[in-house]
C-alpha positions as a Markdown table, in Angstrom:
| # | Residue | x | y | z |
|---|---|---|---|---|
| 1 | Met | -104.2 | 190.0 | -15.3 |
| 2 | Arg | -102.5 | 187.1 | -13.8 |
| 3 | Ala | -104.8 | 184.8 | -15.8 |
| 4 | His | -103.5 | 186.4 | -18.8 |
| 5 | Gln | -99.8 | 186.2 | -18.0 |
| 6 | Ser | -100.4 | 182.6 | -17.1 |
| 7 | Arg | -102.0 | 182.0 | -20.6 |
| 8 | Leu | -98.9 | 183.7 | -22.2 |
| 9 | Arg | -96.3 | 181.7 | -20.4 |
| 10 | Leu | -98.2 | 178.4 | -21.4 |
| 11 | Ala | -98.3 | 179.4 | -24.9 |
| 12 | Arg | -94.6 | 180.1 | -24.9 |
| 13 | Val | -93.9 | 176.8 | -23.2 |
| 14 | Leu | -96.0 | 175.0 | -25.9 |
| 15 | Ala | -94.1 | 177.0 | -28.7 |
| 16 | Ile | -90.7 | 175.8 | -27.3 |
| 17 | Leu | -91.7 | 172.3 | -27.0 |
| 18 | Thr | -92.9 | 172.1 | -30.6 |
| 19 | Ala | -89.6 | 173.6 | -31.7 |
| 20 | Val | -87.7 | 171.0 | -29.8 |
| 21 | Ala | -89.8 | 168.3 | -31.4 |
| 22 | Val | -89.1 | 169.7 | -34.9 |
| 23 | Leu | -85.5 | 169.7 | -34.3 |
| 24 | Ala | -85.2 | 166.3 | -32.5 |
| 25 | Pro | -83.6 | 163.5 | -34.2 |
| 26 | Ala | -85.8 | 161.0 | -36.0 |
| 27 | Ala | -86.8 | 158.1 | -33.3 |
| 28 | Gly | -84.3 | 155.5 | -32.6 |
| 29 | Ala | -81.5 | 157.6 | -34.1 |
| 30 | Tyr | -79.5 | 157.5 | -30.9 |
| 31 | Gly | -80.8 | 154.2 | -29.8 |
| 32 | Ala | -83.1 | 155.6 | -27.4 |
| 33 | Pro | -85.1 | 153.1 | -25.3 |
| 34 | Gly | -88.7 | 152.3 | -26.7 |
| 35 | Tyr | -87.7 | 152.9 | -30.1 |
| 36 | Ala | -86.9 | 150.1 | -33.0 |
| 37 | Ala | -83.8 | 151.3 | -34.7 |
| 38 | Lys | -83.2 | 149.5 | -37.7 |
| 39 | Lys | -79.8 | 147.8 | -38.0 |
| 40 | Arg | -77.6 | 147.1 | -41.0 |
| 41 | Pro | -76.8 | 143.5 | -41.4 |
| 42 | Glu | -73.1 | 142.7 | -40.5 |
| 43 | Pro | -70.8 | 142.8 | -43.7 |
| 44 | Gly | -70.1 | 139.0 | -44.9 |
| 45 | Thr | -73.4 | 137.6 | -43.5 |
| 46 | Leu | -75.8 | 135.9 | -45.8 |
| 47 | Thr | -79.6 | 136.4 | -46.1 |
| 48 | Gln | -81.6 | 134.3 | -48.4 |
| 49 | Leu | -83.8 | 135.9 | -50.7 |
| 50 | Ala | -87.5 | 135.7 | -49.9 |
| 51 | Gly | -90.0 | 133.4 | -51.2 |
| 52 | Lys | -89.5 | 131.6 | -54.6 |
| 53 | Arg | -86.5 | 133.9 | -55.4 |
| 54 | Gly | -84.6 | 132.4 | -52.6 |
| 55 | Cys | -84.4 | 128.8 | -53.9 |
| 56 | Leu | -85.4 | 126.8 | -56.9 |
| 57 | Val | -86.1 | 123.0 | -56.9 |
| 58 | Asp | -86.4 | 120.5 | -59.6 |
| 59 | Arg | -90.0 | 120.1 | -60.9 |
| 60 | Ser | -90.2 | 116.5 | -59.7 |
| 61 | Ala | -89.4 | 117.4 | -56.1 |
| 62 | Lys | -91.9 | 119.1 | -53.4 |
| 63 | Ala | -91.6 | 122.9 | -54.1 |
| 64 | Gly | -92.7 | 124.2 | -50.8 |
| 65 | Ser | -91.9 | 127.8 | -50.9 |
| 66 | Cys | -89.4 | 127.5 | -53.7 |
| 67 | Gly | -89.7 | 128.0 | -57.2 |
| 68 | Arg | -89.6 | 125.3 | -59.8 |
| 69 | Ala | -86.9 | 124.7 | -62.4 |
| 70 | Arg | -86.0 | 121.9 | -64.8 |
| 71 | Ala | -83.0 | 119.6 | -65.1 |
| 72 | Leu | -82.3 | 120.1 | -61.2 |
| 73 | Ala | -82.2 | 116.4 | -60.0 |
| 74 | Gly | -79.3 | 115.7 | -57.9 |
| 75 | Pro | -77.2 | 119.0 | -58.3 |
| 76 | Gly | -73.8 | 118.9 | -56.7 |
| 77 | Pro | -73.4 | 115.2 | -55.9 |
| 78 | Phe | -71.3 | 114.2 | -53.0 |
| 79 | Met | -68.2 | 113.4 | -55.1 |
| 80 | Gly | -67.8 | 117.0 | -56.6 |
| 81 | Ser | -67.4 | 120.6 | -54.8 |
| 82 | Arg | -67.6 | 122.8 | -58.0 |
| 83 | Ala | -71.0 | 121.9 | -59.1 |
| 84 | Ile | -72.1 | 125.4 | -59.8 |
| 85 | Ala | -70.4 | 128.3 | -61.8 |
| 86 | Val | -71.2 | 131.9 | -62.3 |
| 87 | Ser | -70.2 | 133.6 | -65.8 |
| 88 | Pro | -67.4 | 136.0 | -65.6 |
| 89 | Asp | -70.1 | 138.8 | -66.5 |
| 90 | Gly | -72.1 | 137.9 | -63.6 |
| 91 | Lys | -74.9 | 137.5 | -66.0 |
| 92 | Tyr | -75.6 | 133.7 | -65.9 |
| 93 | Val | -75.5 | 130.8 | -63.2 |
| 94 | Tyr | -74.8 | 127.1 | -64.4 |
| 95 | Val | -75.4 | 123.9 | -62.4 |
| 96 | Ala | -74.2 | 120.3 | -62.8 |
| 97 | Ser | -77.1 | 118.0 | -62.0 |
| 98 | Ser | -76.0 | 114.5 | -61.9 |
| 99 | Lys | -79.2 | 112.7 | -61.8 |
| 100 | Ser | -80.7 | 114.7 | -64.4 |
| 101 | Asp | -77.3 | 114.0 | -66.5 |
| 102 | Ala | -77.8 | 117.8 | -67.2 |
| 103 | Ile | -76.3 | 121.3 | -67.0 |
| 104 | Ala | -79.2 | 123.6 | -65.9 |
| 105 | Ile | -78.8 | 127.3 | -67.1 |
| 106 | Phe | -80.1 | 130.3 | -65.3 |
| 107 | Ala | -80.0 | 134.0 | -66.0 |
| 108 | Arg | -79.2 | 136.2 | -63.1 |
| 109 | Ala | -81.1 | 139.2 | -62.3 |
| 110 | Arg | -78.9 | 142.4 | -62.2 |
| 111 | Lys | -80.8 | 143.7 | -59.2 |
| 112 | Gly | -81.1 | 141.3 | -56.4 |
| 113 | Gly | -79.4 | 138.3 | -58.0 |
| 114 | Ala | -82.6 | 136.2 | -58.5 |
| 115 | Leu | -82.5 | 133.3 | -61.0 |
| 116 | Ser | -84.8 | 132.4 | -63.9 |
| 117 | Gln | -84.5 | 129.6 | -66.4 |
| 118 | Ala | -85.5 | 130.0 | -70.0 |
| 119 | Lys | -87.7 | 127.5 | -72.1 |
| 120 | Lys | -86.7 | 124.5 | -73.8 |
| 121 | Gly | -82.9 | 123.9 | -74.9 |
| 122 | Ala | -82.2 | 127.6 | -73.9 |
| 123 | Gly | -82.6 | 126.5 | -70.0 |
| 124 | Cys | -80.7 | 123.3 | -69.9 |
| 125 | Ile | -78.5 | 120.8 | -72.0 |
| 126 | Ala | -78.6 | 117.0 | -71.0 |
| 127 | Ala | -77.5 | 113.6 | -72.2 |
| 128 | Lys | -81.2 | 112.8 | -73.1 |
| 129 | Ala | -83.9 | 114.9 | -74.5 |
| 130 | Gly | -86.0 | 115.0 | -71.4 |
| 131 | Asp | -87.1 | 118.3 | -69.5 |
| 132 | Gly | -86.9 | 119.8 | -72.9 |
| 133 | Cys | -83.2 | 120.3 | -72.8 |
| 134 | Ala | -80.8 | 120.5 | -75.7 |
| 135 | Val | -79.0 | 117.3 | -76.1 |
| 136 | Ala | -75.3 | 116.6 | -75.4 |
| 137 | Ile | -73.0 | 113.5 | -75.4 |
| 138 | Gly | -70.9 | 112.7 | -72.4 |
| 139 | Leu | -73.0 | 114.0 | -69.7 |
| 140 | Asp | -73.4 | 110.8 | -67.6 |
| 141 | Glu | -73.6 | 112.3 | -64.0 |
| 142 | Pro | -71.9 | 115.5 | -64.4 |
| 143 | Asn | -70.4 | 116.9 | -61.0 |
| 144 | Ser | -68.2 | 119.8 | -61.8 |
| 145 | Leu | -68.0 | 123.0 | -64.1 |
| 146 | Ala | -65.6 | 125.7 | -65.0 |
| 147 | Ile | -65.9 | 128.7 | -67.2 |
| 148 | Ser | -63.1 | 130.1 | -69.4 |
| 149 | Pro | -61.8 | 133.5 | -68.4 |
| 150 | Asn | -63.2 | 135.0 | -71.6 |
| 151 | Gly | -66.7 | 133.5 | -70.8 |
| 152 | Arg | -66.9 | 131.7 | -74.2 |
| 153 | Asn | -66.5 | 128.2 | -73.1 |
| 154 | Leu | -67.8 | 126.0 | -70.4 |
| 155 | Tyr | -66.1 | 122.6 | -69.5 |
| 156 | Ala | -67.9 | 119.8 | -67.2 |
| 157 | Thr | -66.7 | 116.6 | -65.8 |
| 158 | Ser | -69.0 | 113.5 | -65.7 |
| 159 | Arg | -68.1 | 110.9 | -63.2 |
| 160 | Ala | -70.1 | 108.0 | -64.6 |
| 161 | Gly | -69.0 | 108.9 | -68.1 |
| 162 | Asn | -65.2 | 109.2 | -67.4 |
| 163 | Ser | -65.4 | 112.4 | -69.5 |
| 164 | Ile | -65.0 | 115.9 | -69.9 |
| 165 | Thr | -67.2 | 117.7 | -72.3 |
| 166 | Ser | -66.6 | 121.2 | -73.8 |
| 167 | Phe | -69.4 | 123.7 | -74.8 |
| 168 | Ala | -69.4 | 127.0 | -76.7 |
| 169 | Arg | -71.3 | 129.5 | -74.5 |
| 170 | Asn | -73.0 | 132.5 | -76.1 |
| 171 | Pro | -72.5 | 135.4 | -73.7 |
| 172 | Lys | -75.6 | 137.3 | -74.7 |
| 173 | Thr | -78.0 | 134.4 | -74.0 |
| 174 | Gly | -76.0 | 132.0 | -71.8 |
| 175 | Val | -77.1 | 129.1 | -74.1 |
| 176 | Leu | -74.5 | 126.0 | -74.5 |
| 177 | Arg | -73.7 | 124.2 | -77.5 |
| 178 | Gln | -71.3 | 121.3 | -77.4 |
| 179 | Leu | -68.5 | 121.5 | -79.6 |
| 180 | Pro | -68.8 | 119.5 | -82.5 |
| 181 | Glu | -66.8 | 115.9 | -82.7 |
| 182 | Pro | -63.8 | 117.2 | -84.7 |
| 183 | Leu | -63.1 | 119.6 | -81.9 |
| 184 | Ala | -63.4 | 116.9 | -79.2 |
| 185 | Gly | -66.7 | 118.3 | -77.8 |
| 186 | Cys | -66.2 | 115.0 | -75.4 |
| 187 | Ile | -63.1 | 113.2 | -74.2 |
| 188 | Ser | -63.6 | 110.2 | -72.1 |
| 189 | Gly | -61.2 | 107.6 | -70.3 |
| 190 | Ser | -63.5 | 104.8 | -71.4 |
| 191 | Pro | -64.9 | 103.8 | -74.8 |
| 192 | Leu | -67.9 | 106.2 | -75.3 |
| 193 | Pro | -69.6 | 106.7 | -78.7 |
| 194 | Gly | -68.7 | 110.3 | -80.0 |
| 195 | Cys | -65.9 | 110.8 | -77.6 |
| 196 | Ala | -62.1 | 111.1 | -78.2 |
| 197 | Ala | -60.1 | 108.9 | -76.1 |
| 198 | Gly | -58.4 | 110.5 | -72.8 |
| 199 | Leu | -55.8 | 109.3 | -70.5 |
| 200 | Ala | -56.2 | 109.2 | -66.5 |
| 201 | Leu | -59.9 | 110.1 | -66.7 |
| 202 | Leu | -61.3 | 107.8 | -64.3 |
| 203 | Ala | -64.2 | 109.0 | -62.3 |
| 204 | Pro | -63.2 | 112.6 | -63.0 |
| 205 | Asp | -64.4 | 114.9 | -60.0 |
| 206 | Val | -63.2 | 118.5 | -60.6 |
| 207 | Val | -62.2 | 120.9 | -63.6 |
| 208 | Val | -60.5 | 124.2 | -63.7 |
| 209 | Val | -59.2 | 126.4 | -66.3 |
| 210 | Ser | -56.0 | 128.4 | -66.0 |
| 211 | Pro | -56.2 | 132.3 | -65.5 |
| 212 | Asp | -54.6 | 132.8 | -68.9 |
| 213 | Gly | -57.2 | 130.5 | -70.7 |
| 214 | Leu | -54.5 | 128.3 | -72.2 |
| 215 | Asp | -54.8 | 125.1 | -70.2 |
| 216 | Val | -57.6 | 123.0 | -68.5 |
| 217 | Tyr | -56.9 | 120.6 | -65.7 |
| 218 | Val | -59.0 | 117.6 | -64.7 |
| 219 | Gly | -58.8 | 115.9 | -61.4 |
| 220 | Ser | -59.8 | 112.0 | -61.1 |
| 221 | Phe | -61.1 | 110.5 | -57.9 |
| 222 | Phe | -60.6 | 106.8 | -59.0 |
| 223 | Gly | -57.9 | 107.8 | -61.6 |
| 224 | Asn | -55.6 | 109.2 | -58.6 |
| 225 | Ser | -54.4 | 111.7 | -61.2 |
| 226 | Val | -54.6 | 115.2 | -62.6 |
| 227 | Ala | -55.0 | 115.5 | -66.5 |
| 228 | Ala | -53.7 | 118.3 | -68.5 |
| 229 | Phe | -55.2 | 119.7 | -71.5 |
| 230 | Ala | -54.2 | 122.4 | -73.8 |
| 231 | Arg | -56.9 | 124.9 | -74.8 |
| 232 | Asn | -57.3 | 126.5 | -78.2 |
| 233 | Pro | -58.3 | 130.3 | -77.2 |
| 234 | Ala | -60.0 | 130.7 | -80.6 |
| 235 | Asn | -62.7 | 127.9 | -80.2 |
| 236 | Gly | -62.1 | 126.3 | -76.9 |
| 237 | Ala | -61.2 | 123.0 | -78.2 |
| 238 | Leu | -59.2 | 120.8 | -75.8 |
| 239 | Ala | -56.4 | 118.6 | -76.7 |
| 240 | Gln | -54.5 | 116.6 | -74.1 |
| 241 | Leu | -50.8 | 117.3 | -73.6 |
| 242 | Ser | -48.4 | 114.6 | -75.2 |
| 243 | Gly | -46.1 | 112.3 | -73.4 |
| 244 | Thr | -46.1 | 112.2 | -69.5 |
| 245 | Ala | -47.2 | 115.6 | -69.5 |
| 246 | Ala | -50.7 | 114.6 | -70.4 |
| 247 | Cys | -51.1 | 113.8 | -66.7 |
| 248 | Ile | -49.7 | 113.4 | -63.3 |
| 249 | Ala | -50.7 | 110.4 | -61.1 |
| 250 | Ala | -50.2 | 108.1 | -58.3 |
| 251 | Ala | -49.6 | 105.0 | -60.5 |
| 252 | Thr | -50.8 | 105.4 | -64.0 |
| 253 | Ala | -49.0 | 104.0 | -67.1 |
| 254 | Gly | -48.1 | 106.8 | -69.4 |
| 255 | Cys | -48.2 | 109.8 | -66.7 |
| 256 | Ala | -45.7 | 111.5 | -64.7 |
| 257 | Ser | -45.3 | 110.0 | -61.3 |
| 258 | Gly | -46.9 | 112.0 | -58.4 |
| 259 | Thr | -47.0 | 111.4 | -54.6 |
| 260 | Ala | -50.0 | 111.6 | -52.4 |
| 261 | Leu | -52.6 | 111.8 | -55.2 |
| 262 | Glu | -55.0 | 109.0 | -54.3 |
| 263 | Ser | -58.8 | 110.3 | -55.0 |
| 264 | Val | -58.2 | 113.8 | -56.1 |
| 265 | Glu | -61.4 | 115.6 | -55.3 |
| 266 | Gly | -60.4 | 119.4 | -55.2 |
| 267 | Leu | -58.5 | 121.4 | -57.7 |
| 268 | Ala | -57.6 | 125.2 | -57.6 |
| 269 | Ile | -55.0 | 127.6 | -59.6 |
| 270 | Ser | -53.4 | 130.5 | -58.2 |
| 271 | Gly | -54.2 | 133.8 | -59.8 |
| 272 | Asp | -50.6 | 134.1 | -60.9 |
| 273 | Gly | -51.1 | 130.8 | -63.0 |
| 274 | Ala | -47.9 | 129.3 | -61.4 |
| 275 | Ser | -49.3 | 126.8 | -59.0 |
| 276 | Val | -52.0 | 124.1 | -59.2 |
| 277 | Tyr | -53.2 | 122.6 | -55.9 |
| 278 | Ala | -55.0 | 119.3 | -55.4 |
| 279 | Ala | -57.1 | 118.0 | -52.4 |
| 280 | Ala | -56.5 | 114.2 | -52.4 |
| 281 | Ala | -59.2 | 112.5 | -50.1 |
| 282 | Leu | -57.6 | 109.2 | -49.6 |
| 283 | Ser | -54.2 | 110.4 | -49.3 |
| 284 | Asn | -55.5 | 112.9 | -47.0 |
| 285 | Ala | -53.4 | 115.5 | -48.6 |
| 286 | Val | -53.1 | 118.9 | -50.0 |
| 287 | Val | -50.7 | 118.8 | -53.0 |
| 288 | Thr | -48.9 | 121.5 | -54.9 |
| 289 | Leu | -47.8 | 121.3 | -58.3 |
| 290 | Ala | -45.9 | 123.8 | -60.2 |
| 291 | Arg | -47.3 | 124.8 | -63.6 |
| 292 | Asn | -45.2 | 125.5 | -66.7 |
| 293 | Pro | -47.0 | 128.7 | -68.3 |
| 294 | Ala | -45.4 | 127.9 | -71.6 |
| 295 | Thr | -46.4 | 124.3 | -71.9 |
| 296 | Gly | -49.3 | 123.7 | -69.2 |
| 297 | Ala | -47.3 | 120.9 | -68.0 |
| 298 | Leu | -47.3 | 120.1 | -64.1 |
| 299 | Ala | -44.6 | 119.1 | -62.0 |
| 300 | Gln | -44.4 | 118.1 | -58.2 |
| 301 | Ala | -41.3 | 118.7 | -56.2 |
| 302 | Ala | -39.6 | 115.8 | -54.4 |
| 303 | Asp | -38.2 | 117.8 | -51.4 |
| 304 | Gly | -41.1 | 117.7 | -49.2 |
| 305 | Ser | -42.8 | 120.8 | -50.3 |
| 306 | Gly | -44.8 | 119.0 | -53.0 |
| 307 | Cys | -47.5 | 117.8 | -50.6 |
| 308 | Ile | -48.9 | 118.1 | -46.9 |
| 309 | Val | -50.3 | 115.0 | -45.4 |
| 310 | Glu | -52.2 | 114.1 | -42.3 |
| 311 | Ala | -49.8 | 111.0 | -41.5 |
| 312 | Pro | -45.9 | 111.0 | -42.1 |
| 313 | Leu | -45.2 | 110.1 | -45.8 |
| 314 | Ser | -41.7 | 110.1 | -47.6 |
| 315 | Gly | -41.4 | 113.1 | -49.9 |
| 316 | Cys | -44.1 | 115.0 | -48.0 |
| 317 | Thr | -44.6 | 117.5 | -45.0 |
| 318 | Thr | -46.8 | 116.4 | -42.4 |
| 319 | Gly | -50.0 | 118.6 | -41.4 |
| 320 | Val | -53.0 | 118.3 | -39.2 |
| 321 | Gln | -56.8 | 117.6 | -39.7 |
| 322 | Leu | -56.6 | 116.7 | -43.3 |
| 323 | Gly | -58.6 | 113.5 | -43.2 |
| 324 | Gly | -60.5 | 113.3 | -46.5 |
| 325 | Ala | -59.3 | 116.4 | -48.0 |
| 326 | Asn | -61.6 | 117.4 | -50.8 |
| 327 | Ala | -62.0 | 121.0 | -51.8 |
| 328 | Val | -59.3 | 123.6 | -52.1 |
| 329 | Ala | -59.4 | 127.4 | -52.9 |
| 330 | Val | -56.9 | 130.3 | -53.4 |
| 331 | Ser | -57.3 | 133.6 | -51.8 |
| 332 | Pro | -57.8 | 136.5 | -54.2 |
| 333 | Asp | -54.5 | 138.0 | -53.1 |
| 334 | Asp | -52.5 | 134.6 | -53.9 |
| 335 | Glu | -51.2 | 134.7 | -50.4 |
| 336 | Asp | -53.4 | 131.7 | -48.8 |
| 337 | Val | -54.7 | 128.6 | -49.6 |
| 338 | Tyr | -57.7 | 126.9 | -47.7 |
| 339 | Ala | -59.0 | 123.3 | -48.0 |
| 340 | Thr | -62.0 | 121.2 | -46.4 |
| 341 | Ser | -61.6 | 117.8 | -45.1 |
| 342 | Leu | -64.5 | 115.5 | -45.1 |
| 343 | Phe | -63.5 | 113.0 | -42.3 |
| 344 | Ser | -61.7 | 115.5 | -40.1 |
| 345 | Asn | -64.8 | 118.0 | -40.4 |
| 346 | Ser | -62.4 | 120.7 | -40.8 |
| 347 | Leu | -61.2 | 123.7 | -42.7 |
| 348 | Thr | -57.3 | 123.9 | -42.7 |
| 349 | Ser | -55.5 | 127.2 | -43.8 |
| 350 | Phe | -52.1 | 127.6 | -45.4 |
| 351 | Thr | -49.7 | 130.5 | -46.2 |
| 352 | Arg | -48.5 | 130.5 | -49.8 |
| 353 | Ala | -45.0 | 131.6 | -50.8 |
| 354 | Thr | -45.9 | 133.8 | -53.7 |
| 355 | Ser | -42.4 | 133.3 | -55.1 |
| 356 | Thr | -42.5 | 129.6 | -55.3 |
| 357 | Gly | -46.1 | 128.5 | -54.5 |
| 358 | Thr | -45.1 | 126.2 | -51.7 |
| 359 | Leu | -47.6 | 125.9 | -48.8 |
| 360 | Thr | -47.1 | 126.1 | -45.0 |
| 361 | Gln | -49.8 | 125.4 | -42.7 |
| 362 | Lys | -50.6 | 128.3 | -40.4 |
| 363 | Glu | -49.2 | 127.9 | -36.9 |
| 364 | Gly | -51.7 | 127.0 | -33.8 |
| 365 | Thr | -55.2 | 127.5 | -34.0 |
| 366 | Ala | -54.8 | 129.5 | -37.2 |
| 367 | Gly | -54.2 | 126.4 | -39.0 |
| 368 | Cys | -57.3 | 124.5 | -38.7 |
| 369 | Leu | -60.9 | 125.2 | -37.8 |
| 370 | Ile | -62.8 | 122.1 | -36.8 |
| 371 | Tyr | -66.3 | 120.8 | -35.8 |
| 372 | Leu | -66.6 | 120.7 | -32.0 |
| 373 | Arg | -63.3 | 120.8 | -30.3 |
| 374 | Ser | -59.9 | 119.6 | -31.0 |
| 375 | Ala | -56.4 | 120.2 | -29.3 |
| 376 | Gly | -54.6 | 123.1 | -31.2 |
| 377 | Cys | -57.5 | 124.2 | -33.4 |
| 378 | Ser | -60.2 | 126.8 | -33.3 |
| 379 | Phe | -63.8 | 125.7 | -32.9 |
| 380 | Gly | -66.1 | 125.7 | -35.8 |
| 381 | Arg | -69.8 | 125.0 | -35.9 |
| 382 | Ala | -72.1 | 123.0 | -38.1 |
| 383 | Leu | -69.1 | 121.8 | -40.1 |
| 384 | Val | -70.0 | 118.1 | -40.4 |
| 385 | Ala | -68.9 | 116.7 | -43.7 |
| 386 | Pro | -67.7 | 119.9 | -45.5 |
| 387 | Glu | -67.7 | 119.9 | -49.0 |
| 388 | Gly | -67.8 | 123.2 | -51.2 |
| 389 | Leu | -65.5 | 126.2 | -50.6 |
| 390 | Ala | -65.6 | 129.9 | -51.7 |
| 391 | Leu | -63.8 | 133.0 | -51.1 |
| 392 | Ser | -65.4 | 136.6 | -51.6 |
| 393 | Pro | -63.9 | 138.6 | -54.3 |
| 394 | Asp | -62.7 | 141.2 | -51.7 |
| 395 | Gly | -61.0 | 138.4 | -49.7 |
| 396 | Arg | -62.6 | 139.4 | -46.5 |
| 397 | Asn | -64.8 | 136.1 | -46.2 |
| 398 | Val | -64.7 | 132.3 | -46.6 |
| 399 | Tyr | -67.7 | 130.3 | -47.1 |
| 400 | Val | -67.9 | 126.5 | -46.5 |
| 401 | Ala | -70.9 | 124.1 | -47.3 |
| 402 | Ala | -71.2 | 121.2 | -44.9 |
| 403 | Phe | -73.1 | 118.3 | -46.7 |
| 404 | Lys | -74.6 | 116.4 | -43.5 |
| 405 | Thr | -75.4 | 119.4 | -41.4 |
| 406 | Gly | -77.2 | 121.2 | -44.6 |
| 407 | Ala | -75.1 | 124.4 | -43.5 |
| 408 | Ile | -73.0 | 127.3 | -44.9 |
| 409 | Ala | -70.5 | 128.6 | -42.4 |
| 410 | Val | -69.6 | 132.1 | -42.7 |
| 411 | Leu | -66.3 | 133.0 | -41.8 |
| 412 | Asp | -64.2 | 136.1 | -41.5 |
| 413 | Arg | -60.8 | 136.2 | -43.0 |
| 414 | Gly | -58.1 | 138.5 | -41.5 |
| 415 | Glu | -55.0 | 140.4 | -42.6 |
| 416 | Ser | -52.9 | 137.4 | -41.8 |
| 417 | Gly | -55.2 | 135.0 | -43.7 |
| 418 | Ala | -56.4 | 133.2 | -40.5 |
| 419 | Val | -60.2 | 132.7 | -40.4 |
| 420 | Ala | -62.8 | 132.9 | -37.7 |
| 421 | Gln | -66.4 | 131.9 | -37.6 |
| 422 | Lys | -68.9 | 134.8 | -37.0 |
| 423 | Pro | -70.4 | 134.3 | -33.6 |
| 424 | Gly | -74.1 | 133.0 | -33.1 |
| 425 | Thr | -76.6 | 132.5 | -35.8 |
| 426 | Arg | -74.7 | 134.9 | -38.1 |
| 427 | Gly | -72.0 | 132.3 | -38.5 |
| 428 | Cys | -73.8 | 129.9 | -40.3 |
| 429 | Leu | -77.2 | 129.2 | -42.2 |
| 430 | Ser | -78.9 | 125.7 | -42.2 |
| 431 | Ser | -82.1 | 123.8 | -42.8 |
| 432 | Arg | -81.0 | 121.4 | -39.9 |
| 433 | Ser | -78.8 | 122.9 | -37.3 |
| 434 | Pro | -80.4 | 124.8 | -34.4 |
| 435 | Asp | -77.0 | 126.6 | -33.8 |
| 436 | Cys | -77.4 | 128.5 | -37.3 |
| 437 | Gly | -79.7 | 130.9 | -38.9 |
| 438 | Ala | -82.5 | 129.3 | -40.8 |
| 439 | Ala | -82.5 | 128.6 | -44.3 |
| 440 | Arg | -84.6 | 126.8 | -46.8 |
| 441 | Ala | -83.6 | 123.7 | -49.3 |
| 442 | Leu | -80.4 | 123.1 | -48.2 |
| 443 | Ala | -80.1 | 119.5 | -47.4 |
| 444 | Gly | -77.1 | 118.0 | -48.7 |
| 445 | Val | -75.6 | 121.4 | -49.7 |
| 446 | Ser | -72.2 | 120.9 | -51.4 |
| 447 | Ser | -71.0 | 123.4 | -53.8 |
| 448 | Ile | -71.0 | 127.2 | -53.5 |
| 449 | Ala | -70.2 | 129.9 | -55.9 |
| 450 | Ile | -70.1 | 133.9 | -55.3 |
| 451 | Ser | -70.9 | 136.3 | -58.2 |
| 452 | Pro | -68.0 | 138.5 | -59.4 |
| 453 | Asp | -69.5 | 141.4 | -57.9 |
| 454 | Gly | -69.7 | 140.0 | -54.5 |
| 455 | Arg | -73.2 | 140.7 | -54.0 |
| 456 | Asn | -74.7 | 137.0 | -54.2 |
| 457 | Leu | -73.8 | 133.5 | -52.9 |
| 458 | Tyr | -75.4 | 130.5 | -54.9 |
| 459 | Ser | -75.3 | 127.0 | -53.4 |
| 460 | Thr | -76.5 | 123.4 | -54.6 |
| 461 | Ser | -78.2 | 121.1 | -52.4 |
| 462 | Phe | -78.1 | 117.5 | -53.6 |
| 463 | Glu | -80.8 | 116.1 | -51.3 |
| 464 | Ser | -83.1 | 119.1 | -51.7 |
| 465 | Asp | -82.7 | 118.9 | -55.5 |
| 466 | Ala | -82.2 | 122.7 | -55.3 |
| 467 | Val | -80.2 | 125.7 | -55.9 |
| 468 | Asp | -80.3 | 128.4 | -53.0 |
| 469 | Val | -79.9 | 132.2 | -53.7 |
| 470 | Phe | -78.5 | 134.3 | -50.8 |
| 471 | Arg | -77.7 | 138.2 | -50.8 |
| 472 | Arg | -73.9 | 138.6 | -49.3 |
| 473 | Asn | -74.4 | 141.5 | -47.1 |
| 474 | Arg | -71.8 | 144.3 | -47.5 |
């Protein structure tokens, strides 16, 4: 009898334990010891796509674990921080390759963001017929790209050609076709067969298009200038503005006179189209230019609000850590401006007055993030020779490409516009720095661009002859 009762109790205990097991949460759901709970990546961090989807290298380079592509030799040269551009519809990515004298064209996968290149002339356009590319004049060491807001035109600067070239873009196929000579498909500051003459185009380093699509601006490194062009919305053709409105420069005949414009290497336009900002490397300055939306002309204030410089200069305001300023970007909300500086190994942050466009460097450690440590600045890692700069479309993150470290720094942007690097290996990816998460083919990373949907970050690496592809975790 007792044995029978014991068996009944045991059966009941087993039934209860089975029910508990069925109702219990999945293993690791509450972080119980011994279970490997899968953690979601932190928002804003980057993950390189696996295998050949994570990087493409020029077919003349060692591929390693990367895929191969044509016309990718020397993408994103040291002079130039906008060598990669994503079409407004997010379907295509374009890369300026200075050693290939070419623009490489890639289709972007809707899912995952991986890149693929079409065959022959649909996959690239170059100064010569090598690599099976279509041919265009004026692409002599191209270094910067910009796409019109309507996606129908692409513009490229070429340092050795002293030129800006204009292309019609097929939104369906991504293919580029240079505008014919009557529409000035090439404008150069030096005598170049097939190109129209342009003023203040000497080693042009950066090109941007206004948000309304009516104007194009070119910053020239050796020209110490910003040249202004009217854009025909119907066909994308450019015509340089007349008179002194054609350009603003440190000292160039025929241009309006500007201050602290030596070696313009970076340009950005505010979303409202009212302000153009220039980073001038040898002036160690960030310059503010007011844009006339009706005419496209640029003007600089002389009351001290038209430039912020590292050392005292008449007509400018003094800032900090601006040595070799070389890239500049405006936040999506138009409230902040950021600049990288090569010699200072820094990222500087400015508050923008939305009514006037003037800049004020943020106070204290919010005003500068610098490699290693500097009094009055916040601490940044892997920021040696920072070049490229981009903000996420949601405004929550700032990304910086550091040429010498072969690194991409990942920064959080707060409500005040101040930035802070993410801690540990989440704060940067690198092919060289032990302080960062590991990434492939990032030697000489110089330019970065983020897809309009915010899902991917793309970078060019000059020394790796590569384009890298990352998922931006959200």
